NUZAZA-199457 format. One record per residue: residue number from 1; residue in one letter; x, y, z of N, C-alpha, C in turn. Coordinates in steps of 0.02 Angstrom, whole numbers, plus 50000, padded with zeros to 5 digits. Example, Ala and Ser with C-alpha at 12.3 -4.5 7.8 and 13.67 -1.06 7.14 Angstrom:
NUZAZA-199457
SITE   lumgu   seza    n.c1    n.c2    n.c3   ca.c1   ca.c2   ca.c3    c.c1    c.c2    c.c3
SITE       1      A   50660   49716   50390   50615   49775   50390   50660   49835   50390
SITE       2      S   50642   49888   50354   50684   49947   50357   50645   50002   50394
***
This chain:
NUZAZA-199457
SITE   lumgu   seza    n.c1    n.c2    n.c3   ca.c1   ca.c2   ca.c3    c.c1    c.c2    c.c3
SITE       1      M   48926   49538   48380   48992   49552   48409   49048   49518   48371
SITE       2      G   49031   49462   48337   49080   49430   48293   49142   49407   48329
SITE       3      E   49200   49423   48298   49263   49399   48325   49281   49432   48391
SITE       4      Y   49246   49485   48409   49261   49520   48472   49214   49499   48529
SITE       5      E   49176   49446   48516   49131   49421   48568   49172   49395   48627
SITE       6      F   49149   49411   48688   49185   49390   48748   49179   49315   48759
SITE       7      R   49236   49283   48771   49236   49212   48787   49275   49203   48851
SITE       8      S   49241   49177   48902   49274   49167   48967   49326   49113   48963
SITE       9      A   49377   49119   49006   49430   49069   49009   49443   49053   49082
SITE      10      Y   49389   49045   49120   49396   49034   49191   49433   48969   49207
SITE      11      G   49419   48917   49169   49451   48853   49182   49527   48856   49176
SITE      12      S   49551   48881   49119   49623   48884   49109   49656   48934   49156
SITE      13      S   49621   48989   49171   49648   49038   49218   49655   49009   49288
SITE      14      L   49603   48972   49310   49606   48941   49375   49661   48889   49379
SITE      15      K   49671   48852   49326   49723   48802   49324   49792   48834   49331
SITE      16      G   49803   48887   49293   49868   48921   49296   49880   48954   49364
SITE      17      L   49828   48986   49391   49834   49020   49456   49846   48969   49511
SITE      18      S   49813   48912   49507   49821   48860   49559   49892   48834   49561
SITE      19      G   49923   48827   49502   49992   48803   49500   50039   48851   49535
SITE      20      Y   50033   48916   49520   50076   48966   49553   50062   48968   49629
SITE      21      T   49998   48962   49647   49980   48966   49718   50010   48909   49758
SITE      22      V   50006   48848   49731   50033   48790   49766   50108   48796   49776
SITE      23      V   50143   48817   49724   50215   48824   49728   50234   48878   49780
SITE      24      L   50200   48935   49777   50216   48989   49823   50198   48970   49895
SITE      25      L   50141   48937   49905   50122   48915   49972   50174   48866   50000
SITE      26      A   50197   48820   49958   50248   48773   49981   50312   48810   50001
SITE      27      A   50331   48860   49961   50392   48898   49977   50385   48935   50042
SITE      28      V   50327   48967   50053   50316   49004   50116   50317   48957   50176
SITE      29      M   50286   48898   50169   50284   48850   50224   50354   48823   50239
SITE      30      V   50394   48813   50188   50463   48790   50198   50502   48842   50238
SITE      31      V   50495   48905   50219   50529   48959   50255   50505   48961   50328
SITE      32      Y   50440   48956   50337   50411   48958   50405   50437   48901   50448
SITE      33      L   50436   48841   50422   50458   48783   50461   50533   48785   50476
SITE      34      L   50572   48809   50426   50644   48813   50437   50661   48865   50491
SITE      35      T   50625   48921   50490   50639   48972   50541   50619   48949   50611
SITE      36      L   50565   48910   50615   50545   48881   50679   50598   48831   50703
SITE      37      W   50620   48789   50658   50670   48737   50675   50736   48769   50696
SITE      38      A   50755   48823   50661   50819   48855   50676   50814   48906   50732
SITE      39      G   50752   48923   50752   50743   48973   50805   50762   49043   50784
SITE      40      L   50751   49059   50720   50770   49125   50695   50721   49178   50719
SITE      41      P   50744   49240   50729   50698   49294   50750   50647   49311   50696
SITE      42      E   50595   49347   50718   50540   49363   50672   50563   49406   50613
SITE      43      W   50610   49451   50625   50631   49496   50570   50666   49457   50516
SITE      44      V   50700   49402   50534   50732   49361   50483   50680   49325   50442
SITE      45      T   50628   49299   50476   50573   49267   50440   50541   49315   50392
SITE      46      A   50527   49376   50415   50496   49426   50371   50541   49442   50312
SITE      47      S   50606   49446   50324   50653   49461   50270   50654   49405   50218
SITE      48      L   50651   49342   50241   50651   49286   50194   50587   49284   50153
SITE      49      V   50530   49300   50184   50467   49303   50147   50470   49360   50096
SITE      50      T   50502   49414   50114   50510   49470   50067   50552   49449   50007
SITE      51      V   50604   49410   50021   50646   49385   49966   50603   49342   49919
SITE      52      L   50559   49301   49947   50514   49261   49906   50470   49306   49862
SITE      53      A   50445   49360   49892   50403   49406   49853   50444   49437   49795
SITE      54      L   50507   49454   49809   50549   49483   49757   50563   49431   49702
SITE      55      V   50572   49368   49722   50582   49315   49673   50520   49308   49629
SITE      56      L   50461   49312   49660   50399   49308   49621   50393   49366   49573
SITE      57      I   50411   49426   49596   50409   49484   49552   50457   49475   49494
SITE      58      G   50517   49449   49509   50566   49435   49456   50540   49384   49407
SITE      59      F   50504   49333   49433   50475   49282   49388   50424   49313   49341
SITE      60      I   50383   49358   49369   50332   49391   49328   50365   49432   49272
SITE      61      F   50417   49469   49290   50453   49508   49239   50483   49463   49186
SITE      62      G   50512   49407   49208   50547   49364   49161   50502   49322   49117
SITE      63      N   50444   49300   49144   50402   49254   49107   50337   49283   49082
SITE      64      K   50315   49337   49113   50251   49366   49094   50258   49437   49066
SITE      65      G   50321   49458   49059   50333   49527   49037   50300   49544   48971
SITE      66      G   50300   49496   48924   50269   49509   48860   50195   49515   48863
SITE      67      E   50163   49476   48908   50091   49476   48914   50064   49538   48949
SITE      68      V   50099   49561   49000   50074   49617   49040   50125   49674   49042
SITE      69      S   50162   49682   48988   50214   49734   48986   50188   49804   49001
SITE      70      P   50126   49822   48981   50103   49891   48995   50100   49908   49069
SITE      71      I   50093   49857   49113   50091   49872   49184   50156   49855   49220
SITE      72      L   50203   49825   49184   50268   49809   49214   50322   49861   49196
SITE      73      Y   50319   49885   49135   50372   49929   49112   50349   50002   49106
SITE      74      N   50298   50018   49145   50273   50086   49149   50306   50121   49208
SITE      75      R   50347   50171   49195   50385   50206   49247   50340   50234   49301
SITE      76      D   50285   50265   49281   50242   50298   49328   50204   50249   49372
SITE      77      L   50181   50194   49342   50149   50142   49382   50198   50111   49432
SITE      78      M   50260   50101   49411   50309   50072   49456   50321   50117   49516
SITE      79      L   50321   50183   49506   50328   50229   49562   50270   50223   49611
SITE      80      I   50210   50213   49584   50152   50205   49627   50156   50138   49664
SITE      81      Y   50176   50085   49629   50184   50020   49662   50231   50026   49722
SITE      82      I   50288   50057   49711   50338   50062   49765   50313   50107   49821
SITE      83      S   50279   50161   49803   50251   50205   49855   50199   50169   49897
SITE      84      F   50167   50118   49868   50116   50081   49905   50146   50038   49960
SITE      85      I   50211   50025   49957   50246   49992   50012   50237   50033   50076
SITE      86      A   50244   50099   50069   50236   50144   50126   50165   50141   50154
SITE      87      V   50116   50136   50110   50045   50133   50132   50033   50071   50174
SITE      88      L   50055   50013   50149   50043   49951   50186   50090   49945   50246
SITE      89      W   50148   49976   50244   50190   49979   50304   50154   50014   50360
SITE      90      H   50125   50073   50344   50089   50112   50395   50028   50074   50420
SITE      91      L   49992   50043   50374   49932   50005   50394   49948   49950   50443
SITE      92      W   50000   49911   50428   50016   49854   50470   50054   49875   50533
SITE      93      F   50087   49932   50531   50121   49955   50591   50070   49975   50644
SITE      94      F   50025   50020   50627   49975   50042   50676   49921   49989   50687
SITE      95      G   49904   49952   50635   49855   49899   50643   49879   49845   50691
SITE      96      F   49944   49832   50691   49973   49779   50732   49994   49803   50801
SITE      97      W   50021   49865   50805   50053   49887   50866   50019   49946   50901
SITE      98      A   49965   49973   50874   49936   50034   50901   49918   50028   50975
SITE      99      V   49889   49971   50994   49870   49962   51065   49931   49965   51110
SITE     100      S   49984   49931   51090   50046   49931   51130   50077   50001   51133
SITE     101      I   50075   50036   51077   50105   50103   51074   50069   50151   51122
SITE     102      T   50003   50153   51118   49965   50201   51158   49966   50182   51233
SITE     103      S   49961   50118   51248   49961   50098   51318   50028   50110   51351
SITE     104      Q   50083   50099   51314   50149   50112   51343   50162   50186   51350
SITE     105      A   50144   50225   51298   50157   50297   51300   50117   50331   51355
SITE     106      A   50057   50305   51370   50015   50336   51421   50036   50319   51492
SITE     107      G   50089   50280   51500   50113   50264   51567   50068   50217   51604
SITE     108      G   50026   50244   51647   49984   50203   51689   49919   50180   51657
SITE     109      A   49911   50191   51593   49848   50172   51560   49841   50096   51558
SITE     110      T   49779   50073   51565   49766   50002   51560   49766   49981   51487
SITE     111      L   49770   49916   51476   49769   49891   51407   49703   49909   51373
SITE     112      L   49648   49908   51411   49583   49927   51382   49583   50000   51361
SITE     113      Q   49610   50043   51403   49613   50115   51385   49656   50125   51322
SITE     114      G   49712   50090   51319   49754   50095   51260   49719   50069   51198
SITE     115      A   49681   50014   51206   49645   49985   51149   49591   50032   51124
SITE     116      L   49555   50064   51171   49502   50111   51151   49532   50171   51114
SITE     117      T   49590   50194   51137   49624   50249   51103   49647   50229   51034
SITE     118      A   49677   50170   51029   49702   50145   50965   49646   50133   50916
SITE     119      A   49585   50121   50941   49528   50107   50897   49513   50166   50852
SITE     120      F   49535   50226   50871   49524   50284   50827   49556   50274   50759
SITE     121      F   49611   50234   50757   49645   50220   50694   49597   50184   50645
SITE     122      G   49562   50134   50671   49517   50096   50627   49452   50132   50612
SITE     123      V   49425   50166   50662   49360   50201   50654   49365   50254   50599
SITE     124      A   49424   50285   50593   49433   50337   50543   49422   50311   50472
SITE     125      G   49431   50246   50462   49421   50217   50396   49350   50222   50372
SITE     126      I   49302   50222   50418   49231   50226   50399   49218   50291   50362
SITE     127      L   49252   50344   50382   49245   50409   50348   49296   50418   50293
SITE     128      G   49357   50395   50306   49413   50409   50261   49406   50377   50192
SITE     129      F   49386   50314   50189   49382   50280   50125   49333   50313   50076
SITE     130      P   49269   50323   50096   49223   50355   50048   49242   50427   50033
SITE     131      A   49266   50463   50084   49285   50533   50072   49343   50537   50023
SITE     132      G   49392   50493   50030   49449   50493   49985   49429   50478   49914
SITE     133      G   49384   50430   49905   49360   50414   49837   49324   50473   49806
SITE     134      W   49281   50506   49845   49244   50564   49819   49292   50620   49802
SITE     135      L   49341   50634   49845   49388   50688   49832   49431   50674   49770
SITE     136      A   49450   50611   49761   49489   50593   49702   49450   50606   49638
SITE     137      D   49386   50587   49639   49344   50599   49580   49331   50674   49569
SITE     138      Y   49321   50710   49625   49309   50782   49620   49369   50818   49590
SITE     139      A   49428   50799   49613   49489   50830   49587   49497   50815   49512
SITE     140      K   49479   50755   49492   49483   50736   49422   49433   50777   49380
SITE     141      E   49373   50784   49404   49321   50821   49368   49340   50895   49360
SITE     142      K   49373   50923   49411   49392   50993   49409   49455   51005   49367
SITE     143      G   49486   50951   49344   49546   50959   49303   49610   50967   49343
SITE     144      W   49607   50957   49408   49666   50964   49450   49710   50902   49446
SITE     145      G   49679   50846   49430   49715   50783   49430   49717   50752   49500
SITE     146      R   49725   50687   49502   49726   50652   49566   49794   50654   49601
SITE     147      K   49847   50663   49563   49914   50660   49591   49924   50712   49646
SITE     148      T   49904   50774   49634   49914   50827   49683   49878   50811   49748
SITE     149      M   49816   50787   49743   49778   50769   49802   49811   50713   49840
SITE     150      L   49832   50661   49804   49865   50604   49836   49930   50625   49870
SITE     151      A   49972   50664   49835   50035   50686   49864   50024   50728   49926
SITE     152      S   49974   50771   49925   49960   50814   49983   49940   50773   50043
SITE     153      F   49898   50722   50032   49875   50680   50088   49933   50638   50116
SITE     154      M   49977   50614   50073   50034   50576   50097   50082   50620   50137
SITE     155      L   50091   50681   50115   50134   50728   50152   50105   50742   50221
SITE     156      I   50040   50756   50223   50007   50771   50288   50012   50710   50334
SITE     157      L   50000   50651   50307   50004   50590   50347   50075   50581   50376
SITE     158      G   50125   50591   50333   50194   50584   50356   50211   50633   50411
SITE     159      L   50190   50695   50403   50205   50747   50453   50169   50733   50519
SITE     160      L   50106   50711   50515   50068   50696   50575   50099   50636   50612
SITE     161      T   50123   50587   50574   50155   50529   50605   50219   50548   50640
SITE     162      V   50260   50590   50607   50321   50614   50639   50303   50655   50700
SITE     163      G   50250   50696   50696   50228   50735   50753   50206   50691   50810
SITE     164      F   50173   50635   50796   50154   50587   50847   50217   50558   50880
SITE     165      G   50268   50544   50839   50330   50519   50866   50364   50568   50913
SITE     166      F   50364   50632   50893   50394   50684   50937   50354   50690   51002
SITE     167      Y   50288   50682   50998   50247   50688   51058   50264   50635   51109
SITE     168      I   50268   50572   51088   50284   50519   51136   50358   50521   51156
SITE     169      M   50401   50546   51111   50472   50551   51128   50483   50601   51184
SITE     170      N   50442   50653   51186   50449   50705   51237   50405   50692   51298
SITE     171      G   50384   50630   51306   50348   50610   51366   50274   50623   51366
SITE     172      G   50245   50636   51307   50173   50646   51304   50135   50584   51326
SITE     173      E   50086   50593   51370   50050   50536   51397   49974   50542   51390
SITE     174      S   49950   50596   51362   49878   50607   51359   49846   50560   51307
SITE     175      L   49801   50519   51331   49764   50475   51285   49720   50516   51238
SITE     176      F   49695   50572   51262   49653   50616   51220   49694   50642   51161
SITE     177      V   49755   50667   51175   49797   50694   51122   49816   50639   51073
SITE     178      M   49837   50581   51099   49856   50526   51054   49797   50502   51012
SITE     179      G   49738   50498   51043   49679   50478   51006   49662   50528   50951
SITE     180      A   49669   50592   50967   49654   50644   50917   49703   50641   50858
SITE     181      I   49768   50633   50873   49818   50628   50820   49805   50567   50777
SITE     182      L   49792   50510   50809   49779   50449   50772   49718   50455   50727
SITE     183      F   49665   50486   50754   49604   50493   50715   49614   50537   50654
SITE     184      V   49643   50596   50665   49652   50643   50609   49700   50615   50557
SITE     185      S   49757   50587   50579   49805   50559   50532   49775   50501   50494
SITE     186      S   49733   50461   50528   49703   50403   50496   49650   50423   50445
SITE     187      L   49618   50480   50455   49572   50505   50404   49609   50516   50338
SITE     188      F   49667   50547   50343   49707   50559   50283   49734   50493   50255
SITE     189      F   49753   50447   50300   49781   50383   50278   49730   50343   50239
SITE     190      F   49671   50334   50266   49621   50294   50232   49595   50329   50169
SITE     191      A   49594   50395   50170   49571   50432   50111   49620   50427   50053
SITE     192      L   49685   50423   50068   49733   50422   50013   49735   50354   49977
SITE     193      Q   49709   50303   50007   49711   50237   49974   49668   50234   49911
SITE     194      P   49604   50254   49913   49566   50255   49850   49595   50305   49800
SITE     195      M   49627   50359   49825   49660   50406   49779   49716   50371   49741
SITE     196      S   49755   50331   49778   49811   50295   49747   49786   50245   49696
SITE     197      H   49733   50209   49714   49704   50160   49668   49677   50194   49605
SITE     198      A   49643   50250   49615   49614   50285   49558   49668   50313   49511
SITE     199      L   49721   50340   49541   49775   50367   49499   49808   50311   49459
SITE     200      A   49820   50254   49491   49849   50198   49455   49803   50174   49399
SITE     201      A   49738   50174   49412   49690   50153   49361   49691   50201   49301
SITE     202      D   49701   50266   49315   49704   50316   49262   49763   50302   49214
SITE     203      L   49815   50271   49240   49876   50259   49201   49875   50192   49166
SITE     204      T   49820   50155   49173   49818   50086   49149   49764   50076   49097
SITE     205      L   49782   50040   49044   49732   50022   48994   49681   49974   49025
SITE     206      P   49618   49980   49007   49566   49940   49039   49580   49865   49040
SITE     207      A   49610   49839   48988   49622   49767   48984   49672   49742   49035
SITE     208      Y   49710   49788   49066   49763   49768   49111   49750   49790   49183
SITE     209      L   49689   49812   49199   49674   49837   49266   49683   49783   49319
SITE     210      G   49660   49722   49306   49667   49669   49354   49740   49653   49369
SITE     211      A   49780   49647   49316   49851   49632   49325   49886   49689   49361
SITE     212      M   49866   49751   49346   49898   49808   49378   49885   49809   49453
SITE     213      F   49822   49798   49474   49806   49798   49545   49840   49740   49580
SITE     214      G   49846   49683   49545   49882   49627   49574   49955   49644   49587
SITE     215      M   49988   49675   49539   50058   49694   49547   50066   49748   49600
SITE     216      M   50020   49795   49602   50022   49848   49652   50020   49820   49723
SITE     217      N   49975   49772   49734   49969   49742   49800   50027   49694   49815
SITE     218      L   50052   49659   49765   50109   49614   49775   50169   49653   49800
SITE     219      I   50185   49708   49766   50243   49749   49787   50228   49783   49853
SITE     220      G   50167   49809   49861   50150   49843   49923   50153   49797   49984
SITE     221      E   50140   49732   49974   50140   49685   50030   50210   49677   50061
SITE     222      I   50261   49700   50026   50328   49700   50056   50326   49740   50121
SITE     223      G   50292   49797   50120   50285   49838   50179   50244   49803   50233
SITE     224      A   50192   49767   50213   50150   49732   50261   50188   49677   50296
SITE     225      V   50232   49642   50261   50270   49587   50290   50325   49613   50337
SITE     226      L   50360   49665   50316   50417   49689   50355   50398   49734   50414
SITE     227      S   50344   49772   50407   50327   49822   50457   50319   49796   50529
SITE     228      P   50276   49747   50541   50268   49724   50611   50332   49697   50641
SITE     229      A   50370   49658   50600   50431   49627   50626   50485   49678   50642
SITE     230      I   50500   49721   50594   50554   49770   50604   50535   49819   50659
SITE     231      S   50473   49840   50661   50451   49886   50713   50457   49854   50782
SITE     232      G   50439   49790   50786   50446   49755   50849   50518   49748   50871
SITE     233      V   50563   49737   50823   50634   49733   50839   50660   49800   50865
SITE     234      L   50639   49855   50833   50659   49921   50857   50633   49934   50927
SITE     235      R   50572   49914   50940   50544   49922   51007   50584   49882   51059
SITE     236      G   50602   49822   51041   50641   49781   51087   50711   49808   51099
SITE     237      A   50740   49837   51046   50809   49862   51052   50814   49928   51090
SITE     238      T   50762   49970   51083   50764   50037   51114   50723   50043   51177
SITE     239      G   50675   49998   51187   50633   50002   51246   50574   50048   51239
SITE     240      T   50569   50084   51184   50512   50129   51171   50490   50121   51099
SITE     241      W   50432   50151   51083   50406   50148   51015   50427   50208   50973
SITE     242      T   50467   50253   51000   50484   50314   50964   50518   50301   50898
SITE     243      A   50570   50259   50898   50608   50245   50837   50563   50214   50784
SITE     244      A   50520   50168   50804   50476   50135   50756   50426   50183   50726
SITE     245      V   50398   50228   50768   50351   50278   50743   50386   50326   50695
SITE     246      M   50446   50348   50713   50483   50393   50669   50500   50360   50602
SITE     247      L   50520   50296   50605   50534   50259   50543   50473   50256   50499
SITE     248      D   50415   50243   50529   50353   50241   50492   50340   50308   50457
SITE     249      G   50349   50363   50494   50339   50430   50465   50387   50443   50407
SITE     250      V   50450   50423   50415   50500   50434   50362   50481   50394   50300
SITE     251      I   50458   50332   50309   50440   50290   50252   50380   50320   50215
SITE     252      V   50331   50346   50252   50274   50379   50220   50296   50440   50180
SITE     253      L   50342   50479   50209   50368   50538   50174   50407   50518   50112
SITE     254      A   50442   50461   50115   50477   50436   50055   50427   50418   50001
SITE     255      G   50370   50389   50021   50317   50375   49973   50290   50439   49941
SITE     256      F   50284   50491   49981   50263   50556   49955   50311   50582   49902
SITE     257      V   50376   50575   49914   50426   50598   49866   50419   50559   49800
SITE     258      L   50407   50494   49804   50399   50454   49743   50340   50477   49702
SITE     259      I   50284   50493   49737   50224   50516   49701   50238   50581   49663
SITE     260      L   50282   50622   49690   50297   50686   49656   50326   50674   49586
SITE     261      F   50358   50617   49575   50390   50603   49510   50344   50567   49462
SITE     262      V   50282   50552   49484   50234   50520   49439   50209   50571   49388
SITE     263      R   50210   50552   49325   50183   50595   49272   50111   50573   49260
SITE     264      E   50065   50614   49283   49995   50595   49279   49972   50593   49207
SITE     265      T   49944   50537   49187   49919   50527   49119   49850   50497   49122
SITE     266      R   49819   50493   49065   49752   50462   49063   49748   50416   49003
SITE     267      V   49707   50366   49009   49694   50322   48952   49646   50357   48904
SITE     268      A   49669   50365   48844   49627   50400   48794   49571   50355   48770
SITE     269      E   49516   50385   48755   49459   50348   48727   49469   50340   48652
SITE     270      A   49456   50280   48628   49460   50269   48556   49402   50304   48522
SITE     271      E   49417   50338   48468   49364   50374   48433   49320   50326   48392
SITE     272      K   49350   50268   48375   49312   50219   48337   49320   50151   48370
SITE     273      S   49275   50106   48355   49279   50039   48383   49335   50000   48351
SITE     274      P   49362   49947   48383   49416   49907   48354   49396   49875   48288
SITE     275      S   49332   49862   48279   49310   49830   48217   49321   49874   48157
SITE     276      E   49331   49939   48168   49342   49985   48113   49416   49995   48099
SITE     277      G   49457   49953   48131   49528   49954   48114   49569   50005   48152
SITE     278      V   49541   50032   48207   49578   50081   48245   49616   50046   48300
SITE     279      E   49677   50068   48314   49717   50037   48366   49686   50046   48434
SITE     280      A   49706   50003   48480   49681   50007   48549   49701   50073   48580
SITE     281      P   49663   50097   48630   49679   50160   48662   49749   50160   48691
SITE     282      G   49781   50217   48686   49848   50224   48714   49848   50272   48771
SITE     283      L   49907   50295   48789   49913   50341   48845   49928   50411   48821
SITE     284      E   49892   50459   48847   49903   50529   48830   49922   50567   48892
SITE     285      T   49963   50617   48883   49981   50660   48940   49923   50706   48956
SITE     286      S   49908   50710   49020   49854   50753   49043   49882   50817   49072
SITE     287      T   49846   50870   49066   49869   50933   49094   49862   50933   49168
***
């Protein structure tokens, strides 16, 4: 293997990662303690943590841009990163509030009945995750590309979520109907996640896959942080979950629009090994 022999750098990597982790943990704890001391509402705390995430992203661009530029300055990857905010927003909205949404919408339903109905959201993942991965690979093998499949699933999820919002807005109280909508929409939701990961991987050189998935989740976590807090504020301000559900549907549809602008590409295979003087694989446009 010669000069291309793999040499691990776990020690230095752990040292560098530990430094960033300690600093970020300290910053998060300072924000948390200050908000408790000042008695600030949850949405303010979530907003401050989001600002910290943006500062971290800015730090990565400013100090690590040269090292991981292929995953930072790639237009199509950035669109996927931002669209992933919608994915984690939806996950944390229904994951956090589904029991409250269904129990309130059903009127006289007990908390247990609402919880059992909301459980359809999680159960769908058992089928959705593997099915989505298989469909993403199948679409790739057939030459259709993963983008179309991903965009279609995000559109369906957004429309079903908006439909769920209209149902409870118009006084719908059937736990059976709510459970059915949650189950079907969640099948599409959990299926689109491996599609999104696979499409992002297609756009990334192998050496940068770890950094790419890290950046994808870092940006996506903005949705995870803001979703429960903002949705709870909307519920408190309006007295119902309708506005929060509608906002969730609109954000998912915004993610769908972003995916439409992704130019699907693939990492080309090098025809010769690096030892023969051939440049590393680049990006080619796929049909």
